[in-house]
N, C-alpha and C positions, 0 to 999 in steps of 0.2 A: 424494531419497536412493536410491530404487530405480533411477532412471536412472543414477546414478553407479556403482552396483554392476554394473548390466548393461553399462555402457560399459567398466568395468574388466575384465570377463570376456569382452568382445568380442561380446556378444549383442544390442547395440543397433544397429538399422539406421539408415541415413541419414535416412529419413523420420521415424522415431520421435525421433531426435535433434533434427531440425528442429522438430518439434511441442513437445518439451520446452523447447527454447530460446525458442520463441515464448511458451509459457506463462509462463516465468520473466520474460521482458521485460514482458509484460502485467501480471503480478502485481506486479512491482517498480514499474512506473509507477503502478498504482493505490494501492499502499501509500505511496509517496512523496507522491502527490497528497492522500491522506487525511491524512497527517502535516502537510503544509503547511497544509491547511484547518483542522485542529484547532489548530495553532499560531497561525494568524492570528486566528481567531475565538473562541478560548477559553482557550488556555494563558497568554496575556499578562495576562489578568485576574487580579489577585492578591487581589481583595476577596472572592472566594467560590469555591465548588467548581466544577469543570468538569463541565458536564452534556452528555453526548453528544447528547441530543435538542435541547438549547439551541443547540448549535453548528450544527445543520443547519436551523434555522428560517429561513424565507424572510423577507427584509426586515430582518433583523438587521444592525446596524452592527458592524464589527470593533471589538474591545476596544482601548482606547487611542487611538481616533480621534475 
C-alpha cells in the first residue's frame, strides 16, 4: 500500500520498485503454494475439522486417496 502511494506521488525509485515487485511475486508464490497444500491435504476431508498442524505432518497421505 505504501509503495502504491509513493509511486502515485512519484517518490518511488526504480530500485525500490523492483524490490517491491520481487517481494509481491515471492509472497504470491508462497501463498498460492500454501493454499494448494492445504487444499490437497486437508480441505478435501469432509469427515472432520481441518487441523493446520495435521496438514504439515510428514508421511501423511492426502485425503481422498
